[in-house]
C-alpha positions, 0 to 999 in steps of 0.5 A: 776900152782896151787893156794894155801892159803899160800904164795907163792900163785902160785906154779908149780905142775905136774898134771897127768890125773887120771887113769881108776879106781878112788875111793873117799870119800865125806867129807863136800860136796867135794870129797877126795881120799879114802886113806890118802894124806898129800899133800894139792893138794889131788885132783890128788890122786884118782886113785885106783887099789884095786877096784874090777869092775868085768870081764865085766867092767874090759875088757872095762876099759883095752881097754880104753872105760870106767872108773870107779869112786866109791864115798863113801857118808856116810853122804848123804848130797852131791849135788850128793845125792840130784841129785839122790834123785830128778832125779833117775828113777828106771825103766829107764835112767835119762839124766843129763846135767851139764852146767859148764865150758863146758857141761857134759852129765851124765846118771843115770841108774835105777836098773830096766832099760832094756838093750834095753832101754839103747841102745835106749838112744843112739839116745838121747845122740847123739842129746845132743852131737850135741847140746852141742858139735856141733858134734856127735862123741865122742873124739877130733875133727880132727887135721886139720893141720895134715889133710892138710899136709896129703892131700898135701902128697897124691897129690904129689904121691910117696911111702906111707912110705916116706909120712908117715914119713914126716907126723909126726916124733912123731907118729908111722910110721905104724899108719901114713901109715894107716891114709894116706891109709884110707884118700886116699881111702876116696878121691878115693870113693868121 
C-alpha cells in the first residue's frame, strides 16, 4: 500500500527493489530520479543503466557485492551535503551511524585515505555491526525452520538427494544438497 495526497489515499502499488546502479538528483532536499517520471511514486525509478562505473566496480556490481548510487546535488543545501561538510576527513574514513527505523552504517572515504587504512576499518565496522545488528556477518540471519528440518533429515539417514528434495521444493536441488552436505560435515567436526 502507498499513501497518496489525493483520494483514494491508500492504493496498492507494486514496489520493485532498485537495481545495482542508481542515479538521483537532489531537489528541495529530497532525492528524485535523474530522468523525468510522471508517476507521483517516483521513488521507485532510480535505476539507471547508463552510468559508467569503471571495470573494477562493474565486476563487483555484477557479482552482487556492491551497488553504486550517483547523487547530483547542484544546490549544495541537502542534509547529505551538510554531513559531508561536518564529517568529511580527507586523509581517512569517517564512519556514520544513521539511527533511523533501523541503524545504518555508512562510510565516507576521503580522497587521501590509504587502502590499508580502509582495510583496517573492517574491525571497527564489525564491532558496529555487533553493536547495532547483534551479529557480525552481513546478510540475513539463518533460517531456523530450514535448519531444523535439515537436521531432522540428516538424523534420519538415507540418500542426500532425497533429503534435499524434501528440504524445500522451491529452491534448487543442488543448492539444498550442498547445504545438507556442509551441515552434515559441520556436525561431524563438532
